[in-house]
N, C-alpha and C positions, 0 to 999 in steps of 0.2 A: 292722676291715679292716687287713690288713698289706700290705707290699710285698715283692716278691721281690728277692733280691740275686744278681747274676750277675757273673762275671769279664768282662773285656773280650772274650776269645774267645767266651764264651757270649752276651754282648750282641750281638756282631757277627753271630753265627749267627741270633739272634732277629730282628735288623733285616733280615738278608738273606732270611729266610723269607717275609716278608710286608710289603707296602707299608703295612699298617695300623699298623705300629710307627713311632713318631716319636722322634727323638733330641732331648732337651731339655738343652742345656748351661747349667748354672747358674753357670759361672765368670764373672769380671768381663769387661766388654767388651774390655779390653786383652788378657786371656788368650785370649779367643775369637778375636780378630782375629789373634793370633799363629799360630793353627792350631787346627782343630777337626774333628770328625767331619763328613764331607761330608753336606750336606742338613740340618744341625742348625739348631735354633732357639736363640736366646740370650736368656734371661731371668735376669740375675744374682741370686743369693740375697744376695750381699755385693757392695759396691762399694768402690772405692778412695776413701777420704775425703780431706778437705782436708789432714789431717796426714800423709797417705801410708799410713795403716793401713786395714785392712778394716773397713767398717761395714755393718750390715744394710741391705738395700734395702727400704724401707717399702712399695714398690709390688709386690713379688714376687708375692704371692698374687693381687692384683687383676689384674695383667697376665696371669698364667697362666690365671685364670678367663675373661678376655676372649678369650684366644687359643685355648684348647682346651676342648672339651666334657668333662664329667666322665667320660664313657665312653672318652675317647681312650686309646690304648695308648702309654704314654710310657716310654722308657728315659731315665733321668735320670743325667747325669754331671757331674763336676767335675774337679778335678785328681787327687784321690786316692780320694775316696769319702765323705768326711765331710760336705761341704756338700750333696752329692746325697742322702745319707741324711736330713739335716735337711729338705731340700726335699720329699722324699717324705712325711715326717711332716706337714708343713704342708699338702701337697696332699691327703692322706688326710682331714685335718680339714675340708677344703672339699668333700669328697664324691668325689674322684677314686678310682677303684678298680682300675685296670689299670696299676700302676706297677712299674718295675724300677729298682733302684739299681745302678749299675755300680761295684762295688768295685774299686779300682785306678785308676779314672778315666782321664783322658787321660795323666797323667804317671807314675802308679804309686804304690803304697802300700807303706810299710815294714812290717816285722813288729813285734810288740809291743815288741821289744828294740831297734828302730831299724835293724835290718839289712834286707837285701833282702827284699821281700815279694812282693806281686802286681804283675807288670809291667802298665803302663798301655797304653792303646790304641795310642799312638805306638810304644812299645817292642815291641809285639806285631807291628809291621809292617803294620798296617791303614792304609787310605787316610787321608790328612790333607789338608785344604783350608784355604786362606786366603780363598777366594771364598765368597760367601754371597748368596743372593737378598735384595734389599733388604727385602722384607716379612718376613724371618726374623731381622733384626737388631733388637736391643733398642730402638734409637731409634724405629723404625717401630712395633714392637709396643706401646710405651708411650704412643704418641700417643692422644689422646682422639678 
């Protein structure tokens, strides 16, 4: 099973077409709190470690499985599209089968030569929120 890759405008259209589609933000809690797609859930693939660098979140898969049914329709996004692509791979391995990776993510992705590439959600002018229902924040989702 593979996942689909869409640009932020295509992902926005998909999310707008049906309430069945859910946005899963796999950026760190700090990135998420600074601004995210309205209505998003936050389950970080990577977390900021004690040394300040990014470290894998060992609970990512377990929290995702607890939060969503494998049939859930998820648009998965990060800052540029790399972490979300990896998250899609991990979720597929757990049986998820309706996944979209948002290439360009929230902040945008550069082209292979480091130049301007795909504009992100925010640069495309789509709605951004710093508000989030408590039950969609990682702290609540990760509770036993």
